[in-house]
TITOR-481619 format. One record per residue (C-alpha): residue number from 1; residue in one letter; x, y, z. Coordinates in steps of 0.1 Angstrom, whole numbers. Example, Ala and Ser with C-alpha at 12.3 -4.5 7.8 and 13.67 -1.06 7.14 Angstrom:
2
+-----+----+-------+-------+-------+
:   i : aa :    xx :    yy :    zz :
+-----+----+-------+-------+-------+
:   1 :  A :   123 :   -45 :    78 :
:   2 :  S :   137 :   -11 :    71 :
+-----+----+-------+-------+-------+
END
This chain:
264
+-----+----+-------+-------+-------+
:   i : aa :    xx :    yy :    zz :
+-----+----+-------+-------+-------+
:   1 :  X :  2318 :   -51 :  1051 :
:   2 :  X :  2310 :   -20 :  1073 :
:   3 :  X :  2274 :   -11 :  1079 :
:   4 :  X :  2263 :    16 :  1054 :
:   5 :  X :  2241 :    45 :  1064 :
:   6 :  X :  2235 :    53 :  1027 :
:   7 :  X :  2220 :    18 :  1021 :
:   8 :  X :  2199 :    19 :  1052 :
:   9 :  X :  2185 :    53 :  1042 :
:  10 :  X :  2177 :    40 :  1007 :
:  11 :  X :  2160 :     9 :  1022 :
:  12 :  X :  2141 :    26 :  1050 :
:  13 :  X :  2104 :    34 :  1048 :
:  14 :  X :  2098 :    52 :  1081 :
:  15 :  X :  2089 :    87 :  1092 :
:  16 :  X :  2110 :    88 :  1124 :
:  17 :  X :  2128 :    56 :  1133 :
:  18 :  X :  2163 :    54 :  1118 :
:  19 :  X :  2161 :    87 :  1099 :
:  20 :  X :  2192 :    98 :  1119 :
:  21 :  X :  2218 :    71 :  1123 :
:  22 :  X :  2253 :    69 :  1137 :
:  23 :  X :  2276 :    40 :  1127 :
:  24 :  X :  2309 :    31 :  1143 :
:  25 :  X :  2333 :     3 :  1134 :
:  26 :  X :  2337 :    -8 :  1171 :
:  27 :  X :  2325 :     3 :  1205 :
:  28 :  X :  2321 :   -11 :  1239 :
:  29 :  X :  2283 :   -12 :  1234 :
:  30 :  X :  2258 :     7 :  1213 :
:  31 :  X :  2238 :    11 :  1245 :
:  32 :  X :  2265 :    33 :  1260 :
:  33 :  X :  2268 :    54 :  1228 :
:  34 :  X :  2230 :    58 :  1226 :
:  35 :  X :  2228 :    69 :  1262 :
:  36 :  X :  2254 :    95 :  1257 :
:  37 :  X :  2236 :   108 :  1226 :
:  38 :  X :  2204 :   108 :  1245 :
:  39 :  X :  2220 :   130 :  1272 :
:  40 :  X :  2231 :   154 :  1245 :
:  41 :  X :  2196 :   157 :  1232 :
:  42 :  X :  2196 :   130 :  1205 :
:  43 :  X :  2165 :   128 :  1183 :
:  44 :  X :  2136 :   105 :  1188 :
:  45 :  X :  2142 :    75 :  1167 :
:  46 :  X :  2179 :    81 :  1164 :
:  47 :  X :  2199 :    49 :  1159 :
:  48 :  X :  2233 :    38 :  1168 :
:  49 :  X :  2248 :     8 :  1149 :
:  50 :  X :  2282 :    -9 :  1155 :
:  51 :  X :  2300 :   -33 :  1133 :
:  52 :  X :  2315 :   -49 :  1165 :
:  53 :  X :  2310 :   -45 :  1202 :
:  54 :  X :  2338 :   -53 :  1226 :
:  55 :  X :  2317 :   -52 :  1257 :
:  56 :  X :  2282 :   -62 :  1244 :
:  57 :  X :  2259 :   -72 :  1272 :
:  58 :  X :  2228 :   -92 :  1278 :
:  59 :  X :  2204 :   -94 :  1307 :
:  60 :  X :  2218 :   -93 :  1342 :
:  61 :  X :  2250 :   -78 :  1329 :
:  62 :  X :  2260 :  -110 :  1311 :
:  63 :  X :  2285 :  -106 :  1283 :
:  64 :  X :  2272 :  -108 :  1248 :
:  65 :  X :  2296 :  -119 :  1220 :
:  66 :  X :  2293 :   -92 :  1193 :
:  67 :  X :  2317 :   -99 :  1164 :
:  68 :  X :  2314 :   -84 :  1129 :
:  69 :  X :  2285 :   -99 :  1110 :
:  70 :  X :  2258 :   -93 :  1136 :
:  71 :  X :  2232 :   -66 :  1139 :
:  72 :  X :  2241 :   -45 :  1170 :
:  73 :  X :  2217 :   -16 :  1172 :
:  74 :  X :  2202 :     8 :  1198 :
:  75 :  X :  2174 :    33 :  1193 :
:  76 :  X :  2166 :    65 :  1213 :
:  77 :  X :  2129 :    70 :  1222 :
:  78 :  X :  2109 :    93 :  1244 :
:  79 :  X :  2077 :    73 :  1250 :
:  80 :  X :  2061 :    92 :  1279 :
:  81 :  X :  2047 :    60 :  1292 :
:  82 :  X :  2037 :    53 :  1328 :
:  83 :  X :  2066 :    36 :  1345 :
:  84 :  X :  2043 :     6 :  1352 :
:  85 :  X :  2040 :     1 :  1315 :
:  86 :  X :  2077 :     2 :  1307 :
:  87 :  X :  2078 :   -35 :  1300 :
:  88 :  X :  2058 :   -29 :  1268 :
:  89 :  X :  2090 :   -13 :  1253 :
:  90 :  X :  2109 :   -46 :  1253 :
:  91 :  X :  2078 :   -64 :  1239 :
:  92 :  X :  2077 :   -40 :  1209 :
:  93 :  X :  2113 :   -44 :  1200 :
:  94 :  X :  2112 :   -82 :  1203 :
:  95 :  X :  2080 :   -84 :  1182 :
:  96 :  X :  2096 :   -60 :  1156 :
:  97 :  X :  2126 :   -83 :  1153 :
:  98 :  X :  2105 :  -114 :  1151 :
:  99 :  X :  2082 :  -100 :  1125 :
: 100 :  X :  2111 :   -86 :  1105 :
: 101 :  X :  2130 :  -119 :  1104 :
: 102 :  X :  2098 :  -139 :  1097 :
: 103 :  X :  2089 :  -114 :  1068 :
: 104 :  X :  2124 :  -118 :  1053 :
: 105 :  X :  2128 :  -156 :  1058 :
: 106 :  X :  2094 :  -171 :  1059 :
: 107 :  X :  2108 :  -194 :  1086 :
: 108 :  X :  2097 :  -202 :  1121 :
: 109 :  X :  2109 :  -178 :  1147 :
: 110 :  X :  2098 :  -175 :  1183 :
: 111 :  X :  2100 :  -153 :  1214 :
: 112 :  X :  2109 :  -166 :  1248 :
: 113 :  X :  2100 :  -143 :  1278 :
: 114 :  X :  2115 :  -120 :  1288 :
: 115 :  X :  2138 :  -110 :  1259 :
: 116 :  X :  2151 :  -139 :  1238 :
: 117 :  X :  2146 :  -143 :  1201 :
: 118 :  X :  2147 :  -180 :  1191 :
: 119 :  X :  2150 :  -203 :  1161 :
: 120 :  X :  2147 :  -241 :  1165 :
: 121 :  X :  2150 :  -238 :  1203 :
: 122 :  X :  2183 :  -219 :  1201 :
: 123 :  X :  2188 :  -182 :  1208 :
: 124 :  X :  2195 :  -160 :  1178 :
: 125 :  X :  2191 :  -126 :  1195 :
: 126 :  X :  2180 :  -106 :  1225 :
: 127 :  X :  2166 :   -73 :  1236 :
: 128 :  X :  2175 :   -49 :  1263 :
: 129 :  X :  2158 :   -17 :  1274 :
: 130 :  X :  2174 :    11 :  1295 :
: 131 :  X :  2149 :    36 :  1308 :
: 132 :  X :  2151 :    71 :  1322 :
: 133 :  X :  2122 :    75 :  1347 :
: 134 :  X :  2111 :   109 :  1360 :
: 135 :  X :  2085 :   107 :  1387 :
: 136 :  X :  2060 :    80 :  1375 :
: 137 :  X :  2067 :    82 :  1338 :
: 138 :  X :  2093 :    69 :  1314 :
: 139 :  X :  2108 :   101 :  1301 :
: 140 :  X :  2132 :    84 :  1276 :
: 141 :  X :  2147 :    50 :  1269 :
: 142 :  X :  2173 :    32 :  1248 :
: 143 :  X :  2160 :     2 :  1230 :
: 144 :  X :  2188 :   -23 :  1221 :
: 145 :  X :  2187 :   -53 :  1198 :
: 146 :  X :  2214 :   -78 :  1192 :
: 147 :  X :  2209 :  -103 :  1164 :
: 148 :  X :  2234 :  -131 :  1153 :
: 149 :  X :  2230 :  -126 :  1116 :
: 150 :  X :  2260 :  -135 :  1094 :
: 151 :  X :  2278 :  -155 :  1120 :
: 152 :  X :  2293 :  -190 :  1117 :
: 153 :  X :  2292 :  -214 :  1147 :
: 154 :  X :  2329 :  -207 :  1153 :
: 155 :  X :  2322 :  -170 :  1157 :
: 156 :  X :  2303 :  -178 :  1189 :
: 157 :  X :  2319 :  -186 :  1222 :
: 158 :  X :  2323 :  -223 :  1227 :
: 159 :  X :  2303 :  -222 :  1259 :
: 160 :  X :  2271 :  -210 :  1241 :
: 161 :  X :  2274 :  -229 :  1208 :
: 162 :  X :  2249 :  -256 :  1220 :
: 163 :  X :  2223 :  -230 :  1228 :
: 164 :  X :  2229 :  -202 :  1203 :
: 165 :  X :  2226 :  -199 :  1165 :
: 166 :  X :  2226 :  -174 :  1137 :
: 167 :  X :  2204 :  -165 :  1108 :
: 168 :  X :  2231 :  -176 :  1084 :
: 169 :  X :  2233 :  -210 :  1101 :
: 170 :  X :  2195 :  -215 :  1101 :
: 171 :  X :  2188 :  -202 :  1065 :
: 172 :  X :  2220 :  -211 :  1047 :
: 173 :  X :  2225 :  -176 :  1033 :
: 174 :  X :  2239 :  -142 :  1042 :
: 175 :  X :  2216 :  -114 :  1051 :
: 176 :  X :  2221 :   -77 :  1041 :
: 177 :  X :  2224 :   -61 :  1075 :
: 178 :  X :  2210 :   -27 :  1063 :
: 179 :  X :  2179 :   -43 :  1049 :
: 180 :  X :  2173 :   -62 :  1081 :
: 181 :  X :  2178 :   -31 :  1102 :
: 182 :  X :  2154 :   -12 :  1080 :
: 183 :  X :  2127 :   -39 :  1084 :
: 184 :  X :  2131 :   -40 :  1122 :
: 185 :  X :  2129 :    -2 :  1124 :
: 186 :  X :  2098 :    -2 :  1102 :
: 187 :  X :  2082 :   -28 :  1124 :
: 188 :  X :  2090 :    -7 :  1155 :
: 189 :  X :  2073 :    23 :  1140 :
: 190 :  X :  2043 :     2 :  1129 :
: 191 :  X :  2039 :   -12 :  1165 :
: 192 :  X :  2046 :    21 :  1183 :
: 193 :  X :  2010 :    33 :  1185 :
: 194 :  X :  2001 :     1 :  1205 :
: 195 :  X :  2023 :    14 :  1234 :
: 196 :  X :  1997 :    41 :  1243 :
: 197 :  X :  1969 :    16 :  1245 :
: 198 :  X :  1963 :   -10 :  1272 :
: 199 :  X :  1989 :   -35 :  1259 :
: 200 :  X :  1963 :   -62 :  1251 :
: 201 :  X :  1971 :   -60 :  1214 :
: 202 :  X :  2008 :   -65 :  1221 :
: 203 :  X :  2001 :   -95 :  1243 :
: 204 :  X :  1980 :  -110 :  1215 :
: 205 :  X :  2008 :  -105 :  1190 :
: 206 :  X :  2033 :  -121 :  1214 :
: 207 :  X :  2011 :  -152 :  1215 :
: 208 :  X :  2018 :  -157 :  1178 :
: 209 :  X :  2055 :  -163 :  1186 :
: 210 :  X :  2055 :  -175 :  1222 :
: 211 :  X :  2077 :  -205 :  1225 :
: 212 :  X :  2066 :  -210 :  1261 :
: 213 :  X :  2029 :  -212 :  1253 :
: 214 :  X :  2014 :  -238 :  1278 :
: 215 :  X :  2049 :  -250 :  1288 :
: 216 :  X :  2058 :  -262 :  1322 :
: 217 :  X :  2085 :  -239 :  1335 :
: 218 :  X :  2104 :  -229 :  1366 :
: 219 :  X :  2111 :  -192 :  1372 :
: 220 :  X :  2144 :  -186 :  1390 :
: 221 :  X :  2138 :  -158 :  1414 :
: 222 :  X :  2160 :  -144 :  1442 :
: 223 :  X :  2138 :  -163 :  1467 :
: 224 :  X :  2141 :  -196 :  1448 :
: 225 :  X :  2124 :  -215 :  1420 :
: 226 :  X :  2088 :  -210 :  1412 :
: 227 :  X :  2072 :  -237 :  1390 :
: 228 :  X :  2041 :  -234 :  1370 :
: 229 :  X :  2026 :  -233 :  1335 :
: 230 :  X :  2033 :  -203 :  1313 :
: 231 :  X :  2002 :  -185 :  1303 :
: 232 :  X :  2015 :  -158 :  1280 :
: 233 :  X :  2022 :  -123 :  1289 :
: 234 :  X :  2000 :   -95 :  1301 :
: 235 :  X :  1996 :   -60 :  1286 :
: 236 :  X :  2027 :   -47 :  1304 :
: 237 :  X :  2050 :   -75 :  1294 :
: 238 :  X :  2049 :   -96 :  1326 :
: 239 :  X :  2047 :  -134 :  1324 :
: 240 :  X :  2015 :  -150 :  1336 :
: 241 :  X :  2025 :  -181 :  1355 :
: 242 :  X :  1997 :  -205 :  1365 :
: 243 :  X :  2004 :  -226 :  1396 :
: 244 :  X :  1977 :  -248 :  1411 :
: 245 :  X :  1950 :  -230 :  1392 :
: 246 :  X :  1962 :  -196 :  1405 :
: 247 :  X :  1976 :  -170 :  1381 :
: 248 :  X :  2007 :  -151 :  1392 :
: 249 :  X :  2022 :  -120 :  1375 :
: 250 :  X :  2060 :  -123 :  1371 :
: 251 :  X :  2076 :   -91 :  1360 :
: 252 :  X :  2113 :  -103 :  1362 :
: 253 :  X :  2131 :  -136 :  1365 :
: 254 :  X :  2149 :  -163 :  1346 :
: 255 :  X :  2129 :  -191 :  1328 :
: 256 :  X :  2140 :  -227 :  1329 :
: 257 :  X :  2116 :  -246 :  1305 :
: 258 :  X :  2107 :  -281 :  1316 :
: 259 :  X :  2085 :  -290 :  1287 :
: 260 :  X :  2082 :  -265 :  1259 :
: 261 :  X :  2053 :  -270 :  1235 :
: 262 :  X :  2058 :  -239 :  1215 :
: 263 :  X :  2068 :  -235 :  1178 :
: 264 :  X :  2106 :  -232 :  1181 :
+-----+----+-------+-------+-------+
END
């Protein structure tokens, strides 16, 4: 069933986020549509939703399967943050998704740095942030969320079926996409004031969902693998990696968990 703006508006309890919404049946990616809208002066909190994406993408340009039944959504923002704090944007969206799903399901959900949303050690969603930086500040950004919601295992590419899941698979029921989108947007708006602070509150909230907490991991970097123990994130969204008693700040990389002791 196509995503309904009318139902979203009826469900939504926000002042800014989601109050203007564009819905398309199919597009390459909501990120592209939102960036175009942004360039045309799109409003703060404006949302683009697609029933399907033909060119959905994840981190590092990887393809993201986006059939009908998922929540494929991008939000326009103008945060005015220092560029050094841009990592907080992804933290806010990931936390908003985790808290919205937890609120609706009561089930265990986790976050895996840098952008994965997890259930039972399998990926159910991800976050991407595209920023527009002017000088030393983030002038604008597109916050994108992809969630596997009402998908069956066969809806996912065979290659990722062992590591991916959906809310339908995990909870045994279908989810109203408009209600879930409304809850996510409400959580983004609730968390938004934390952006302008030092980030410590966001890092503390992340700890509640952190599946890598105290895990032995290896970070895949361009220069090779960097092993250590995950020590949460800092106020700007960077991973704290402890190696031989020394803490390192890792702002980008791929995580390969060796021994996860987190909740999911």
